[in-house]
VEXTORTI-908774 format. One record per residue (C-alpha): residue number from 0; residue in one letter; x, y negated, z negated. Coordinates in steps of 0.25 Angstrom, whole numbers, plus 5000, padded with zeros to 4 digits. Layout:
<pafis>
+-----+------+------+------+------+
: seq : type :    x :    y :    z :
+-----+------+------+------+------+
: NUM :    a :    X :    Y :    Z :
...
+-----+------+------+------+------+
</pafis>
This chain:
<pafis>
+-----+------+------+------+------+
: seq : type :    x :    y :    z :
+-----+------+------+------+------+
:   0 :    m : 4968 : 4972 : 4822 :
:   1 :    a : 4975 : 4963 : 4832 :
:   2 :    i : 4979 : 4967 : 4846 :
:   3 :    d : 4992 : 4963 : 4851 :
:   4 :    t : 4988 : 4958 : 4865 :
:   5 :    e : 5002 : 4954 : 4870 :
:   6 :    s : 5007 : 4969 : 4868 :
:   7 :    t : 4994 : 4975 : 4873 :
:   8 :    g : 4996 : 4966 : 4886 :
:   9 :    e : 5010 : 4970 : 4887 :
:  10 :    r : 5006 : 4984 : 4887 :
:  11 :    a : 4996 : 4982 : 4897 :
:  12 :    a : 5006 : 4975 : 4906 :
:  13 :    t : 5016 : 4986 : 4904 :
:  14 :    a : 5005 : 4997 : 4908 :
:  15 :    q : 5002 : 4989 : 4920 :
:  16 :    v : 5017 : 4989 : 4924 :
:  17 :    e : 5017 : 5004 : 4922 :
:  18 :    r : 5007 : 5006 : 4933 :
:  19 :    v : 5014 : 4999 : 4944 :
:  20 :    i : 5013 : 5007 : 4957 :
:  21 :    t : 5018 : 5005 : 4971 :
:  22 :    v : 5010 : 5012 : 4982 :
:  23 :    h : 5017 : 5015 : 4996 :
:  24 :    k : 5006 : 5016 : 5007 :
:  25 :    s : 5002 : 5014 : 5021 :
:  26 :    a : 4996 : 5000 : 5024 :
:  27 :    s : 4984 : 5007 : 5031 :
:  28 :    c : 4980 : 5017 : 5020 :
:  29 :    s : 4967 : 5013 : 5013 :
:  30 :    c : 4967 : 5025 : 5004 :
:  31 :    c : 4980 : 5020 : 4998 :
:  32 :    t : 4973 : 5007 : 4995 :
:  33 :    g : 4962 : 5014 : 4988 :
:  34 :    w : 4972 : 5021 : 4979 :
:  35 :    i : 4979 : 5008 : 4976 :
:  36 :    e : 4966 : 5002 : 4972 :
:  37 :    h : 4964 : 5014 : 4963 :
:  38 :    l : 4978 : 5012 : 4956 :
:  39 :    e : 4975 : 4997 : 4954 :
:  40 :    e : 4961 : 5000 : 4948 :
:  41 :    n : 4969 : 5009 : 4938 :
:  42 :    g : 4979 : 4998 : 4934 :
:  43 :    f : 4990 : 5001 : 4943 :
:  44 :    e : 4998 : 4989 : 4949 :
:  45 :    v : 5000 : 4993 : 4964 :
:  46 :    t : 5011 : 4989 : 4973 :
:  47 :    v : 5008 : 4993 : 4988 :
:  48 :    k : 5019 : 4996 : 4998 :
:  49 :    d : 5013 : 4998 : 5012 :
:  50 :    t : 5022 : 5007 : 5021 :
:  51 :    d : 5023 : 5012 : 5035 :
:  52 :    n : 5030 : 5024 : 5030 :
:  53 :    i : 5023 : 5030 : 5018 :
:  54 :    n : 5030 : 5044 : 5021 :
:  55 :    q : 5044 : 5037 : 5018 :
:  56 :    v : 5039 : 5033 : 5005 :
:  57 :    k : 5034 : 5047 : 5002 :
:  58 :    i : 5048 : 5052 : 5006 :
:  59 :    e : 5055 : 5042 : 4997 :
:  60 :    h : 5047 : 5046 : 4985 :
:  61 :    q : 5048 : 5061 : 4987 :
:  62 :    v : 5033 : 5063 : 4989 :
:  63 :    p : 5031 : 5078 : 4994 :
:  64 :    r : 5024 : 5078 : 5008 :
:  65 :    e : 5013 : 5087 : 5003 :
:  66 :    l : 5010 : 5077 : 4992 :
:  67 :    s : 5009 : 5065 : 5000 :
:  68 :    s : 4998 : 5056 : 5002 :
:  69 :    c : 4996 : 5042 : 5008 :
:  70 :    h : 5003 : 5033 : 4998 :
:  71 :    t : 5015 : 5034 : 4988 :
:  72 :    a : 5016 : 5026 : 4975 :
:  73 :    i : 5027 : 5024 : 4965 :
:  74 :    i : 5024 : 5021 : 4950 :
:  75 :    d : 5035 : 5021 : 4940 :
:  76 :    g : 5044 : 5029 : 4949 :
:  77 :    a : 5033 : 5040 : 4951 :
:  78 :    v : 5028 : 5043 : 4965 :
:  79 :    i : 5012 : 5043 : 4967 :
:  80 :    e : 5008 : 5050 : 4980 :
:  81 :    g : 4994 : 5048 : 4985 :
:  82 :    h : 4981 : 5045 : 4978 :
:  83 :    v : 4985 : 5049 : 4964 :
:  84 :    p : 4974 : 5044 : 4954 :
:  85 :    a : 4979 : 5032 : 4945 :
:  86 :    t : 4977 : 5040 : 4932 :
:  87 :    d : 4986 : 5051 : 4937 :
:  88 :    i : 4997 : 5041 : 4941 :
:  89 :    v : 4996 : 5035 : 4927 :
:  90 :    a : 4996 : 5049 : 4920 :
:  91 :    y : 5009 : 5053 : 4929 :
:  92 :    v : 5016 : 5040 : 4926 :
:  93 :    d : 5013 : 5040 : 4911 :
:  94 :    s : 5017 : 5055 : 4910 :
:  95 :    q : 5030 : 5059 : 4904 :
:  96 :    s : 5029 : 5073 : 4911 :
:  97 :    r : 5031 : 5076 : 4925 :
:  98 :    p : 5028 : 5090 : 4932 :
:  99 :    f : 5042 : 5090 : 4938 :
: 100 :    g : 5049 : 5082 : 4927 :
: 101 :    e : 5058 : 5071 : 4932 :
: 102 :    r : 5057 : 5076 : 4946 :
: 103 :    t : 5043 : 5073 : 4947 :
: 104 :    i : 5041 : 5061 : 4957 :
: 105 :    g : 5026 : 5058 : 4956 :
: 106 :    i : 5012 : 5063 : 4959 :
: 107 :    a : 5004 : 5064 : 4971 :
: 108 :    v : 4990 : 5067 : 4976 :
: 109 :    p : 4993 : 5073 : 4989 :
: 110 :    g : 4985 : 5070 : 5002 :
: 111 :    m : 4973 : 5061 : 5001 :
: 112 :    p : 4962 : 5069 : 4993 :
: 113 :    h : 4948 : 5063 : 4994 :
: 114 :    g : 4944 : 5056 : 4981 :
: 115 :    v : 4957 : 5052 : 4976 :
: 116 :    p : 4959 : 5037 : 4973 :
: 117 :    g : 4960 : 5030 : 4986 :
: 118 :    m : 4953 : 5042 : 4993 :
: 119 :    e : 4939 : 5040 : 4988 :
: 120 :    t : 4931 : 5046 : 5000 :
: 121 :    g : 4919 : 5052 : 4992 :
: 122 :    r : 4925 : 5066 : 4992 :
: 123 :    q : 4934 : 5071 : 4981 :
: 124 :    d : 4945 : 5081 : 4984 :
: 125 :    d : 4953 : 5089 : 4973 :
: 126 :    y : 4967 : 5085 : 4972 :
: 127 :    d : 4980 : 5086 : 4964 :
: 128 :    v : 4989 : 5075 : 4958 :
: 129 :    m : 5003 : 5081 : 4961 :
: 130 :    a : 5016 : 5078 : 4954 :
: 131 :    f : 5028 : 5080 : 4963 :
: 132 :    a : 5043 : 5081 : 4963 :
: 133 :    a : 5054 : 5080 : 4974 :
: 134 :    g : 5054 : 5092 : 4983 :
: 135 :    g : 5039 : 5093 : 4984 :
: 136 :    r : 5037 : 5099 : 4970 :
: 137 :    a : 5023 : 5096 : 4966 :
: 138 :    e : 5012 : 5100 : 4956 :
: 139 :    s : 4998 : 5096 : 4952 :
: 140 :    v : 4997 : 5087 : 4940 :
: 141 :    k : 4982 : 5084 : 4941 :
: 142 :    r : 4971 : 5091 : 4949 :
: 143 :    y : 4958 : 5084 : 4953 :
: 144 :    e : 4947 : 5093 : 4956 :
: 145 :    y : 4933 : 5088 : 4960 :
+-----+------+------+------+------+
</pafis>
């Protein structure tokens, strides 16, 4: 059976385009750099936008204060807040269902738990990946327990 390498290559290129993410972060944040490396290692094409006012980025993208972390990313119109694992980003972007329907803005890992991508400190905290909507509505879509 012959393999159509041209269309296979086109599908691979399309998959790559689907994984383009823009990360807004402070220029001095090293854990953000670790998370960006995690994304790149998992096939994302990352554009980095350093900012002196990350809080303004969060306000513009309706990230609830209680879910905020050190960086905010945008992929396919969805907001990714904090150290969300690449597999969870892919699952969210590829999923047709959202906890709050069309009102769902994105997903977040609140704070900076030890052991999440970019925060590998030798300790591992339990944490949730939270879906969120405008007005602060949020619910866990995945729980990591160690």
